TIPAVEX-823675 format. One record per residue (C-alpha): residue number from 1; y, z, x. Coordinates in Angstrom, 3 decimals. Example, Ala and Ser with C-alpha at 12.3 -4.5 7.8 and 13.67 -1.06 7.14 Angstrom:
# TIPAVEX-823675
<site 1,<-4.500,7.800,12.300>>
<site 2,<-1.060,7.140,13.670>>
This chain:
# TIPAVEX-823675
<site 1,<16.130,31.798,-15.770>>
<site 2,<14.082,29.247,-13.802>>
<site 3,<13.966,30.228,-10.118>>
<site 4,<11.374,27.621,-9.065>>
<site 5,<12.484,24.686,-6.910>>
<site 6,<12.264,21.276,-8.632>>
<site 7,<8.997,19.375,-8.272>>
<site 8,<8.823,17.606,-4.917>>
<site 9,<11.473,19.842,-3.299>>
<site 10,<10.964,23.008,-1.290>>
<site 11,<12.597,25.694,0.794>>
<site 12,<12.024,25.677,4.561>>
<site 13,<11.543,29.152,6.012>>
<site 14,<12.765,30.250,9.477>>
<site 15,<9.632,29.566,11.552>>
<site 16,<9.227,26.026,10.254>>
<site 17,<12.977,25.409,10.288>>
<site 18,<13.074,26.416,13.965>>
<site 19,<10.329,23.922,14.828>>
<site 20,<12.050,21.199,12.816>>
<site 21,<15.256,21.929,14.730>>
<site 22,<13.437,21.787,18.087>>
<site 23,<11.831,18.445,17.308>>
<site 24,<15.009,16.930,15.920>>
<site 25,<17.116,17.988,18.923>>
<site 26,<14.554,16.822,21.475>>
<site 27,<14.006,13.477,19.754>>
<site 28,<17.725,12.817,19.375>>
<site 29,<18.192,13.695,23.059>>
<site 30,<15.482,11.130,23.862>>
<site 31,<17.245,8.493,21.769>>
<site 32,<20.605,9.345,23.332>>
<site 33,<19.124,8.946,26.820>>
<site 34,<18.181,5.389,25.835>>
<site 35,<21.734,4.592,24.834>>
<site 36,<21.540,5.122,21.070>>
<site 37,<24.669,6.439,19.353>>
<site 38,<24.571,8.738,16.313>>
<site 39,<25.540,7.647,12.817>>
<site 40,<25.540,9.305,9.407>>
<site 41,<25.309,7.570,6.051>>
<site 42,<26.204,8.878,2.590>>
<site 43,<23.599,10.556,0.404>>
<site 44,<24.615,8.341,-2.508>>
<site 45,<24.542,4.566,-2.218>>
<site 46,<25.538,1.741,-4.525>>
<site 47,<22.564,0.446,-6.492>>
<site 48,<23.331,-3.102,-5.323>>
<site 49,<22.611,-2.017,-1.746>>
<site 50,<19.333,-0.361,-2.745>>
<site 51,<18.241,-3.439,-4.693>>
<site 52,<18.726,-5.583,-1.588>>
<site 53,<15.554,-3.972,-0.240>>
<site 54,<13.333,-5.716,-2.826>>
<site 55,<9.955,-3.936,-2.447>>
<site 56,<11.585,-0.869,-0.895>>
<site 57,<10.695,2.240,-2.912>>
<site 58,<13.634,3.225,-5.067>>
<site 59,<15.150,6.643,-5.536>>
<site 60,<14.216,8.507,-8.712>>
<site 61,<17.768,9.865,-8.829>>
<site 62,<20.318,7.459,-10.258>>
<site 63,<23.795,8.269,-11.513>>
<site 64,<26.783,6.698,-13.151>>
<site 65,<29.934,8.043,-11.549>>
<site 66,<33.256,8.547,-13.319>>
<site 67,<34.149,4.909,-12.609>>
<site 68,<30.986,3.618,-14.258>>
<site 69,<29.317,2.521,-11.001>>
<site 70,<25.524,2.921,-10.766>>
<site 71,<24.561,4.963,-7.694>>
<site 72,<21.275,6.172,-6.224>>
<site 73,<20.298,8.834,-3.719>>
<site 74,<19.270,6.920,-0.617>>
<site 75,<15.559,5.981,-0.462>>
<site 76,<15.851,4.614,3.085>>
<site 77,<18.403,4.517,5.895>>
<site 78,<17.787,0.989,7.239>>
<site 79,<19.464,-0.617,4.240>>
<site 80,<22.496,1.565,4.733>>
<site 81,<22.668,0.629,8.404>>
<site 82,<22.555,-3.054,7.439>>
<site 83,<25.353,-2.507,4.950>>
<site 84,<27.389,-0.517,7.492>>
<site 85,<26.910,-3.102,10.238>>
<site 86,<28.013,-5.938,7.986>>
<site 87,<31.084,-4.165,6.646>>
<site 88,<32.200,-1.770,9.383>>
<site 89,<30.706,-2.752,12.739>>
<site 90,<31.768,-6.071,14.209>>
<site 91,<29.566,-8.035,16.577>>
<site 92,<30.010,-7.105,20.225>>
<site 93,<28.827,-8.529,23.520>>
<site 94,<26.179,-5.795,23.763>>
<site 95,<23.550,-4.912,21.127>>
<site 96,<24.432,-2.014,18.844>>
<site 97,<22.014,0.885,19.339>>
<site 98,<22.173,3.446,16.510>>
<site 99,<20.216,6.649,15.821>>
<site 100,<20.034,9.035,12.880>>
<site 101,<18.370,12.015,11.212>>
<site 102,<18.812,11.795,7.449>>
<site 103,<17.255,13.086,4.232>>
<site 104,<15.806,10.399,1.968>>
<site 105,<14.719,10.639,-1.662>>
<site 106,<11.764,8.752,-3.091>>
<site 107,<9.224,8.845,-5.838>>
<site 108,<6.308,6.564,-6.550>>
<site 109,<6.193,6.277,-10.313>>
<site 110,<2.726,6.934,-11.652>>
<site 111,<1.485,8.004,-8.206>>
<site 112,<-2.080,9.286,-8.154>>
<site 113,<-1.070,12.329,-6.142>>
<site 114,<1.907,14.634,-5.866>>
<site 115,<4.238,13.487,-3.093>>
<site 116,<7.439,15.023,-1.728>>
<site 117,<10.578,13.602,-3.279>>
<site 118,<12.773,14.684,-0.386>>
<site 119,<11.880,13.874,3.226>>
<site 120,<13.577,13.781,6.604>>
<site 121,<13.692,10.371,8.244>>
<site 122,<14.369,10.100,11.981>>
<site 123,<14.907,6.673,13.425>>
<site 124,<16.823,4.087,15.398>>
<site 125,<18.142,0.582,14.751>>
<site 126,<19.061,-2.152,17.248>>
<site 127,<21.419,-4.889,16.095>>
<site 128,<21.807,-8.167,18.007>>
<site 129,<18.788,-7.347,20.167>>
<site 130,<16.401,-10.242,20.892>>
<site 131,<12.732,-9.731,20.068>>
<site 132,<11.633,-10.333,23.663>>
<site 133,<13.821,-7.486,24.895>>
<site 134,<13.606,-5.030,22.017>>
<site 135,<10.371,-4.910,20.038>>
<site 136,<7.992,-3.378,22.585>>
<site 137,<10.588,-0.862,23.761>>
<site 138,<11.039,0.343,20.161>>
<site 139,<7.303,0.908,19.747>>
<site 140,<7.157,2.825,23.003>>
<site 141,<10.145,4.923,21.955>>
<site 142,<8.542,5.813,18.617>>
<site 143,<5.326,6.890,20.332>>
<site 144,<7.330,9.032,22.754>>
<site 145,<9.143,10.653,19.823>>
<site 146,<5.835,11.417,18.095>>
<site 147,<4.647,12.935,21.360>>
<site 148,<7.631,15.295,21.312>>
<site 149,<6.556,16.317,17.809>>
<site 150,<3.021,17.008,19.132>>
<site 151,<1.603,14.666,16.481>>
<site 152,<-1.592,14.226,18.491>>
<site 153,<-3.481,11.019,19.150>>
<site 154,<-2.347,8.222,16.854>>
<site 155,<-3.460,4.721,16.027>>
<site 156,<-0.704,2.154,16.293>>
<site 157,<-1.337,-0.804,13.982>>
<site 158,<0.758,-3.809,14.924>>
<site 159,<1.070,-7.423,13.809>>
<site 160,<3.694,-10.022,13.004>>
<site 161,<4.606,-11.399,9.586>>
<site 162,<6.005,-14.614,11.108>>
<site 163,<2.810,-16.742,10.950>>
<site 164,<2.100,-15.624,7.371>>
<site 165,<5.601,-16.606,6.284>>
<site 166,<5.265,-19.933,8.138>>
<site 167,<1.929,-20.712,6.495>>
<site 168,<3.326,-19.964,3.046>>
<site 169,<6.488,-22.001,3.657>>
<site 170,<4.525,-25.069,4.781>>
<site 171,<1.602,-24.736,2.366>>
<site 172,<3.150,-26.866,-0.350>>
<site 173,<2.448,-24.095,-2.844>>
<site 174,<4.775,-23.296,-5.709>>
<site 175,<7.240,-20.444,-5.471>>
<site 176,<5.151,-18.531,-8.007>>
<site 177,<1.999,-18.891,-5.889>>
<site 178,<3.756,-17.890,-2.673>>
<site 179,<5.283,-14.867,-4.366>>
<site 180,<1.907,-13.865,-5.802>>
<site 181,<0.377,-13.990,-2.312>>
<site 182,<3.169,-11.873,-0.847>>
<site 183,<2.860,-9.433,-3.734>>
<site 184,<-0.866,-9.029,-3.098>>
<site 185,<-0.136,-8.393,0.592>>
<site 186,<2.515,-5.794,-0.224>>
<site 187,<0.098,-4.037,-2.599>>
<site 188,<-2.667,-4.170,0.054>>
<site 189,<-4.869,-5.933,-2.502>>
<site 190,<-7.172,-8.002,-0.325>>
<site 191,<-9.356,-8.851,-3.311>>
<site 192,<-6.482,-10.500,-5.182>>
<site 193,<-5.394,-12.247,-1.993>>
<site 194,<-8.891,-13.677,-1.676>>
<site 195,<-8.787,-14.864,-5.278>>
<site 196,<-5.388,-16.524,-4.871>>
<site 197,<-6.539,-18.443,-1.786>>
<site 198,<-10.026,-19.308,-3.057>>
<site 199,<-10.455,-23.099,-3.452>>
<site 200,<-11.980,-22.572,-6.906>>
<site 201,<-8.906,-20.632,-8.061>>
<site 202,<-6.579,-23.286,-6.679>>
<site 203,<-8.535,-26.025,-8.469>>
<site 204,<-8.557,-24.110,-11.757>>
<site 205,<-4.844,-23.299,-11.481>>
<site 206,<-3.938,-26.962,-11.036>>
<site 207,<-0.503,-28.068,-9.970>>
<site 208,<0.199,-25.230,-7.546>>
<site 209,<0.237,-27.852,-4.809>>
<site 210,<-1.336,-25.693,-2.100>>
<site 211,<-2.997,-27.533,0.770>>
<site 212,<-6.490,-25.946,1.033>>
<site 213,<-6.268,-25.590,4.821>>
<site 214,<-3.146,-23.427,4.502>>
<site 215,<-4.632,-21.268,1.755>>
<site 216,<-7.741,-20.667,3.876>>
<site 217,<-5.582,-19.864,6.895>>
<site 218,<-3.618,-17.264,4.908>>
<site 219,<-6.846,-15.566,3.854>>
<site 220,<-8.343,-15.698,7.355>>
<site 221,<-5.165,-14.418,9.021>>
<site 222,<-4.941,-11.343,6.806>>
<site 223,<-8.494,-10.439,7.802>>
<site 224,<-7.793,-10.463,11.542>>
<site 225,<-8.226,-7.016,13.057>>
<site 226,<-9.131,-5.785,16.546>>
<site 227,<-7.761,-5.464,20.068>>
<site 228,<-5.963,-8.043,22.163>>
<site 229,<-8.653,-10.586,21.270>>
<site 230,<-7.416,-10.459,17.677>>
<site 231,<-4.214,-12.197,18.760>>
<site 232,<-6.262,-15.097,20.098>>
<site 233,<-8.143,-15.285,16.786>>
<site 234,<-4.798,-15.431,15.002>>
<site 235,<-3.764,-18.302,17.292>>
<site 236,<-6.951,-20.178,16.459>>
<site 237,<-6.059,-19.886,12.766>>
<site 238,<-2.324,-20.629,12.913>>
<site 239,<-1.779,-23.034,15.819>>
<site 240,<-3.668,-26.057,14.373>>
<site 241,<-1.285,-25.889,11.404>>
<site 242,<1.816,-25.433,13.546>>
<site 243,<2.385,-21.895,12.281>>
<site 244,<1.927,-19.725,15.375>>
<site 245,<5.448,-18.259,15.210>>
<site 246,<5.751,-14.736,16.536>>
<site 247,<2.397,-14.581,18.283>>
<site 248,<3.895,-14.840,21.773>>
<site 249,<6.149,-11.854,21.017>>
<site 250,<3.191,-9.931,19.570>>
<site 251,<1.071,-10.615,22.640>>
<site 252,<3.860,-9.571,25.008>>
<site 253,<4.532,-6.400,23.013>>
<site 254,<0.830,-5.535,22.930>>
<site 255,<0.562,-5.806,26.711>>
<site 256,<3.722,-3.805,27.356>>
<site 257,<2.827,-1.004,24.950>>
<site 258,<-0.750,-0.846,26.254>>
<site 259,<0.550,-0.427,29.794>>
<site 260,<3.149,2.228,28.963>>
<site 261,<1.339,4.243,26.261>>
<site 262,<-2.249,4.669,27.393>>
<site 263,<-2.812,7.625,25.041>>
<site 264,<-2.256,5.534,21.915>>
<site 265,<-5.051,3.596,20.276>>
<site 266,<-3.579,0.142,19.594>>
<site 267,<-4.952,-1.949,16.744>>
<site 268,<-3.866,-5.492,15.947>>
<site 269,<-4.156,-5.612,12.158>>
<site 270,<-2.604,-8.406,10.116>>
<site 271,<-3.309,-6.565,6.867>>
<site 272,<-0.795,-3.914,7.909>>
<site 273,<2.047,-5.666,6.126>>
<site 274,<4.422,-2.975,5.002>>
<site 275,<5.484,-2.541,1.406>>
<site 276,<8.959,-3.267,2.732>>
<site 277,<9.291,-7.030,2.426>>
<site 278,<12.393,-7.500,4.552>>
<site 279,<10.489,-7.781,7.835>>
<site 280,<10.552,-11.175,9.569>>
<site 281,<8.648,-10.650,12.828>>
<site 282,<6.812,-7.843,14.574>>
<site 283,<5.738,-4.927,12.352>>
<site 284,<4.093,-1.690,13.432>>
<site 285,<2.872,1.530,11.859>>
<site 286,<1.575,4.813,13.312>>
<site 287,<-1.388,6.615,11.744>>
<site 288,<-2.999,9.971,12.439>>
<site 289,<-6.758,10.310,11.801>>
<site 290,<-5.938,13.661,10.157>>
<site 291,<-3.548,12.328,7.495>>
<site 292,<-3.877,10.067,4.486>>
<site 293,<-0.620,8.171,4.998>>
<site 294,<1.332,6.814,7.945>>
<site 295,<3.639,8.908,10.099>>
<site 296,<6.155,6.196,10.880>>
<site 297,<6.745,2.463,10.849>>
<site 298,<9.151,-0.215,11.929>>
<site 299,<9.681,-3.837,12.781>>
<site 300,<12.045,-6.771,13.008>>
<site 301,<14.222,-7.681,10.017>>
<site 302,<16.485,-10.496,11.207>>
<site 303,<17.357,-11.734,7.711>>
<site 304,<18.390,-8.492,6.058>>
<site 305,<21.975,-8.342,7.283>>
<site 306,<22.579,-11.782,5.800>>
<site 307,<22.156,-10.159,2.372>>
<site 308,<25.361,-8.262,3.102>>
<site 309,<27.221,-11.262,4.489>>
<site 310,<26.661,-10.989,8.260>>
<site 311,<23.478,-12.558,9.681>>
<site 312,<22.367,-10.762,12.847>>
<site 313,<19.160,-10.014,14.688>>
<site 314,<17.907,-6.520,13.914>>
<site 315,<14.932,-4.249,14.526>>
<site 316,<14.199,-0.562,14.216>>
<site 317,<11.793,2.186,13.249>>
<site 318,<11.731,5.510,11.457>>
<site 319,<9.239,8.314,11.180>>
<site 320,<8.853,11.205,8.773>>
<site 321,<9.524,14.582,10.342>>
<site 322,<7.284,16.238,7.757>>
<site 323,<4.389,13.848,8.429>>
<site 324,<4.701,14.266,12.188>>
<site 325,<4.583,18.051,11.823>>
<site 326,<1.613,17.820,9.441>>
<site 327,<-0.235,15.708,12.009>>
<site 328,<0.588,18.263,14.700>>
<site 329,<-0.758,21.128,12.586>>
<site 330,<-3.959,19.265,11.695>>
<site 331,<-4.520,18.110,15.263>>
<site 332,<-4.095,21.640,16.627>>
<site 333,<-6.467,23.058,14.011>>
<site 334,<-9.219,20.516,14.681>>
<site 335,<-8.651,18.925,18.090>>
<site 336,<-12.265,17.844,18.578>>
<site 337,<-12.818,16.212,15.179>>
<site 338,<-12.023,12.775,16.568>>
<site 339,<-12.608,11.809,20.181>>
<site 340,<-10.904,8.471,19.685>>
<site 341,<-9.250,7.042,16.621>>
<site 342,<-12.043,4.504,16.309>>
<site 343,<-14.955,6.659,17.497>>
<site 344,<-15.453,9.508,15.005>>
<site 345,<-17.291,12.461,16.503>>
<site 346,<-19.990,13.925,14.255>>
<site 347,<-17.857,13.437,11.168>>
<site 348,<-19.495,11.946,8.105>>
<site 349,<-17.739,9.233,6.190>>
<site 350,<-16.436,10.729,2.939>>
<site 351,<-16.923,8.417,-0.046>>
<site 352,<-15.777,8.899,-3.645>>
<site 353,<-18.642,7.814,-5.940>>
<site 354,<-17.961,7.286,-9.664>>
<site 355,<-19.840,9.019,-12.447>>
<site 356,<-20.809,7.240,-15.648>>
<site 357,<-21.560,3.576,-16.153>>
<site 358,<-20.711,2.546,-12.590>>
<site 359,<-22.796,5.252,-10.926>>
<site 360,<-26.196,3.552,-10.687>>
<site 361,<-24.858,0.243,-9.342>>
<site 362,<-22.523,2.051,-6.931>>
<site 363,<-25.428,3.992,-5.436>>
<site 364,<-27.527,0.831,-5.146>>
<site 365,<-24.661,-0.985,-3.406>>
<site 366,<-24.177,1.801,-0.883>>
<site 367,<-27.902,1.969,-0.218>>
<site 368,<-28.094,-1.799,0.265>>
<site 369,<-25.235,-1.498,2.762>>
<site 370,<-27.418,0.751,4.898>>
<site 371,<-26.166,4.211,3.940>>
<site 372,<-28.450,7.171,3.276>>
<site 373,<-28.011,8.020,-0.429>>
<site 374,<-30.738,10.670,-0.653>>
<site 375,<-30.109,13.004,-3.580>>
<site 376,<-27.177,11.029,-4.922>>
<site 377,<-29.110,9.651,-7.898>>
<site 378,<-29.983,13.150,-9.157>>
<site 379,<-27.278,15.582,-7.950>>
<site 380,<-27.731,18.143,-10.724>>
<site 381,<-24.578,20.258,-10.835>>
<site 382,<-23.641,19.485,-7.243>>
<site 383,<-20.313,17.700,-6.856>>
<site 384,<-20.689,16.968,-3.138>>
<site 385,<-23.851,15.430,-1.695>>
<site 386,<-24.232,15.368,2.092>>
<site 387,<-26.646,13.024,3.838>>
<site 388,<-27.219,11.985,7.439>>
<site 389,<-24.239,9.644,7.655>>
<site 390,<-22.035,10.254,4.603>>
<site 391,<-20.521,12.891,2.363>>
<site 392,<-20.369,11.736,-1.237>>
<site 393,<-17.819,13.197,-3.649>>
<site 394,<-18.893,12.631,-7.244>>
<site 395,<-15.831,12.019,-9.406>>
<site 396,<-14.717,10.395,-12.619>>
<site 397,<-13.832,6.749,-11.967>>
<site 398,<-10.232,7.411,-13.030>>
<site 399,<-9.966,10.190,-10.420>>
<site 400,<-11.391,8.224,-7.480>>
<site 401,<-8.035,6.583,-6.555>>
<site 402,<-6.319,9.990,-6.388>>
<site 403,<-8.914,11.411,-3.982>>
<site 404,<-8.734,8.350,-1.712>>
<site 405,<-4.942,7.972,-1.789>>
<site 406,<-4.482,11.609,-0.810>>
<site 407,<-6.999,11.345,2.037>>
<site 408,<-9.458,13.771,0.401>>
<site 409,<-11.911,10.857,0.554>>
<site 410,<-11.884,8.069,3.127>>
<site 411,<-12.915,5.355,0.699>>
<site 412,<-14.387,4.978,-2.752>>
<site 413,<-15.634,2.892,-5.636>>
<site 414,<-14.183,2.541,-9.122>>
<site 415,<-13.209,-0.173,-11.594>>
<site 416,<-10.142,-2.337,-11.174>>
<site 417,<-8.848,-0.740,-14.378>>
<site 418,<-8.741,2.709,-12.750>>
<site 419,<-6.920,1.332,-9.721>>
<site 420,<-4.301,-0.446,-11.817>>
<site 421,<-3.768,2.527,-14.100>>
<site 422,<-3.377,4.983,-11.215>>
<site 423,<-1.091,2.727,-9.142>>
<site 424,<-2.445,4.597,-6.116>>
<site 425,<-1.460,3.607,-2.579>>
<site 426,<-4.861,2.355,-1.401>>
<site 427,<-6.221,-0.831,0.172>>
<site 428,<-8.499,-2.866,-2.089>>
<site 429,<-11.174,-4.326,0.163>>
<site 430,<-14.032,-5.767,-1.891>>
<site 431,<-15.003,-6.898,-5.379>>
<site 432,<-18.495,-5.482,-5.846>>
<site 433,<-19.253,-7.829,-8.769>>
<site 434,<-20.764,-5.198,-11.083>>
<site 435,<-19.434,-3.129,-13.973>>
<site 436,<-17.798,-6.157,-15.568>>
<site 437,<-15.736,-5.576,-18.703>>
<site 438,<-12.656,-6.913,-20.473>>
<site 439,<-9.420,-5.288,-21.523>>
<site 440,<-8.410,-6.638,-24.900>>
<site 441,<-5.771,-6.208,-27.566>>
<site 442,<-7.270,-5.659,-31.025>>
<site 443,<-6.014,-5.001,-34.555>>
<site 444,<-7.505,-4.533,-38.015>>
<site 445,<-8.871,-7.788,-39.376>>
<site 446,<-6.454,-9.468,-41.731>>
<site 447,<-3.374,-7.512,-40.602>>
<site 448,<-1.758,-10.107,-38.331>>
<site 449,<0.991,-10.955,-40.811>>
<site 450,<1.756,-7.275,-41.459>>
<site 451,<1.932,-6.549,-37.722>>
<site 452,<4.236,-9.530,-37.191>>
<site 453,<6.468,-8.382,-40.051>>
<site 454,<6.725,-4.869,-38.592>>
<site 455,<7.722,-6.310,-35.257>>
<site 456,<10.323,-8.535,-36.948>>
<site 457,<11.862,-5.563,-38.776>>
<site 458,<11.642,-2.844,-36.117>>
<site 459,<11.486,-4.783,-32.863>>
<site 460,<8.345,-2.997,-31.662>>
<site 461,<4.748,-2.232,-32.543>>
<site 462,<2.680,0.875,-31.888>>
<site 463,<-0.222,0.411,-29.480>>
<site 464,<-2.880,3.081,-28.908>>
<site 465,<-4.658,3.153,-25.550>>
<site 466,<-6.136,5.253,-22.761>>
<site 467,<-4.344,2.990,-20.302>>
<site 468,<-0.557,3.151,-20.811>>
<site 469,<0.385,1.559,-17.484>>
<site 470,<-1.863,-1.468,-17.951>>
<site 471,<-0.787,-1.792,-21.573>>
<site 472,<2.936,-1.628,-20.835>>
<site 473,<2.565,-4.215,-18.059>>
<site 474,<0.710,-6.585,-20.384>>
<site 475,<3.218,-6.363,-23.225>>
<site 476,<6.119,-6.632,-20.775>>
<site 477,<4.715,-10.000,-19.640>>
<site 478,<4.579,-11.211,-23.212>>
<site 479,<8.118,-10.018,-23.883>>
<site 480,<7.014,-7.772,-26.749>>
<site 481,<8.222,-4.175,-27.079>>
<site 482,<5.312,-1.742,-27.399>>
<site 483,<5.492,1.952,-28.266>>
<site 484,<2.526,3.544,-26.522>>
<site 485,<0.333,6.099,-28.291>>
<site 486,<-1.727,7.764,-25.551>>
<site 487,<-5.235,8.736,-26.666>>
<site 488,<-8.234,9.953,-24.694>>
<site 489,<-11.060,8.768,-26.931>>
<site 490,<-12.014,6.931,-30.129>>
<site 491,<-9.178,4.441,-29.720>>
<site 492,<-10.578,2.432,-32.647>>
<site 493,<-9.423,5.195,-35.024>>
<site 494,<-5.738,4.419,-34.448>>
<site 495,<-5.517,1.249,-36.596>>
<site 496,<-7.986,2.678,-39.136>>
<site 497,<-5.754,5.700,-39.783>>
<site 498,<-2.371,4.007,-39.434>>
<site 499,<-1.575,5.765,-36.151>>
<site 500,<-0.966,2.404,-34.467>>
<site 501,<-1.029,-1.273,-35.358>>
<site 502,<-2.952,-2.368,-32.298>>
<site 503,<-5.100,-0.961,-29.524>>
<site 504,<-5.739,-1.887,-25.903>>
<site 505,<-9.220,-0.911,-24.797>>
<site 506,<-12.240,-1.930,-22.747>>
<site 507,<-15.029,-3.972,-24.306>>
<site 508,<-18.185,-5.502,-22.944>>
<site 509,<-19.662,-7.175,-26.044>>
<site 510,<-17.084,-6.484,-28.781>>
<site 511,<-19.745,-4.838,-30.981>>
<site 512,<-17.873,-1.547,-31.489>>
<site 513,<-14.727,-3.436,-32.441>>
<site 514,<-16.550,-5.553,-35.018>>
<site 515,<-18.325,-2.524,-36.484>>
<site 516,<-14.903,-0.955,-37.114>>
<site 517,<-13.424,-4.116,-38.655>>
<site 518,<-11.244,-4.812,-35.610>>
<site 519,<-10.631,-8.255,-34.164>>
<site 520,<-9.491,-9.280,-30.698>>
<site 521,<-6.075,-10.943,-30.686>>
<site 522,<-5.357,-11.124,-26.959>>
<site 523,<-6.978,-10.759,-23.535>>
<site 524,<-5.386,-8.380,-21.024>>
<site 525,<-7.558,-8.584,-17.917>>
<site 526,<-11.109,-8.560,-16.619>>
<site 527,<-12.308,-5.625,-14.556>>
<site 528,<-15.142,-5.180,-12.081>>
<site 529,<-15.973,-2.442,-9.578>>
<site 530,<-13.916,-2.403,-6.391>>
<site 531,<-14.420,-0.835,-2.969>>
<site 532,<-11.160,0.557,-1.631>>
<site 533,<-9.924,2.756,1.198>>
<site 534,<-7.160,5.068,2.264>>
<site 535,<-4.650,3.041,4.356>>
<site 536,<-4.660,5.532,7.215>>
<site 537,<-8.417,6.093,7.270>>
<site 538,<-8.988,2.333,7.218>>
<site 539,<-7.031,1.977,10.457>>
<site 540,<-8.425,5.052,12.186>>
<site 541,<-12.121,4.747,11.321>>
<site 542,<-13.845,1.449,12.070>>
<site 543,<-16.859,2.412,9.946>>
<site 544,<-14.886,1.619,6.787>>
<site 545,<-14.291,-1.973,7.898>>
<site 546,<-17.984,-2.430,8.666>>
<site 547,<-19.016,-0.867,5.338>>
<site 548,<-16.602,-3.153,3.492>>
<site 549,<-18.093,-6.213,5.199>>
<site 550,<-21.631,-5.142,4.306>>
<site 551,<-20.708,-4.444,0.688>>
<site 552,<-18.934,-7.799,0.432>>
<site 553,<-21.920,-9.640,1.894>>
<site 554,<-24.310,-7.993,-0.558>>
<site 555,<-22.022,-8.650,-3.527>>
<site 556,<-21.725,-12.334,-2.602>>
<site 557,<-25.416,-12.712,-1.847>>
<site 558,<-24.616,-13.602,1.760>>
<site 559,<-25.963,-12.318,5.040>>
<site 560,<-23.920,-9.779,6.983>>
<site 561,<-23.074,-10.862,10.537>>
<site 562,<-22.560,-7.709,12.670>>
<site 563,<-21.056,-9.726,15.533>>
<site 564,<-18.431,-11.495,13.457>>
<site 565,<-17.994,-8.471,11.205>>
<site 566,<-18.386,-10.561,8.060>>
<site 567,<-20.742,-12.854,6.185>>
<site 568,<-22.516,-16.008,7.251>>
């Protein structure tokens, strides 16, 4: 008899349950006082509704009911509200103001760290509310709710997706290019975004039709970060191209929130584009310096209801009860660890440094960026090296994303291959230009016809690799079915012994492949070392942004400009 709760689920004991009840009641009372009416949505939702969310994380729990309909346990409430409003709630003269407390069910496949699969989402939605009247009041309301939960001092990152969407729409770029840019933004991959907008890439790609000025503006806009002055910088980028949509609303919301919520640290950050891609205007996200992921988020999604047949203005937010309580616990345990979200107090930056082939270059890069790396080149058996301004955690490259995604490290260095294989929720900030290698597909020399015949007969081939996620993604692009054989070493043995027909592995020169009578039949990707950060730490510790700029300048052979925060 198995008496253990399923992975990602847990019991809540009386003391915690009482605090959850207190917070929920007080927050719902706050929402009610602002005119929000309660709603409840079903635990199970039609898969068509879930799919309308595009990049919205999907539920790991999917069912066919007795009628053959595909259902999922709800991964988010906003989609259900949109569906409800379009099918059950008719437009009225006054905006609809709805509130809820609901359980949601999510799982990030291949996540680098264990995450809860069941969470409590508390939020509100406003339908038919104009941006000028609604957006700032929603931010203020979320901050008040987090105050009720005693979440401590938070950083509020805010921006608008409107100018980015306008730049892409008017860029002349192909649908494929525009989608690739949005995908990079949703993955928080600033390195790939830089590559997609680089004039050299656009020239090599040929035919994408992107006007260089628009591509440069997209890249520049996503790098805008700061206080109220950041909005002016965004205007300087977008207005000459006629793409300044949403900036007036952002500026107004910034001023109103600053005046009403003096305890919050407000950061204008255009890289804070949520993984939800249904937002059309203002977006915002709350971070605690004590946690590795956000507490809550929201924004304007005017186009979503049109997916269900009824186009209406809409905006809302939701926060995780569990995250808010975790922030409260951490803040109470260490109230003096951070004086201000952007002024760390006697806390060293924690950096994950890779062992192995990347180690020497990683140390040199950090040293060149101005960090004290004393003792890092010869740590002996020590796994943590502490210097005057940093705490270095020495890890395998494949483990670095897990430490950073979970918040156990603020930032780190590893190869692109480790980031892709882990699928960790981190922000890629810089290509460090060292540790270059290729991922290739190889097979025994002279076996191409036999491999093709096997695929013709069986509809699949066996592929041995240390990197199943990267391998599956590559073969999925080519439309070929691959049965993965996961190995941890000596991948070359698989074709030699008949374990697999092909391998996917890293090579620098191809010498090992040739010595084992293997030949390269396809290229998968090129990998170099990347500097990356935890999304929450990035927005609550300004030292990471400065370190990223210094590392980028050194990698590009440019001079770091401390005033501009970049290269010159």
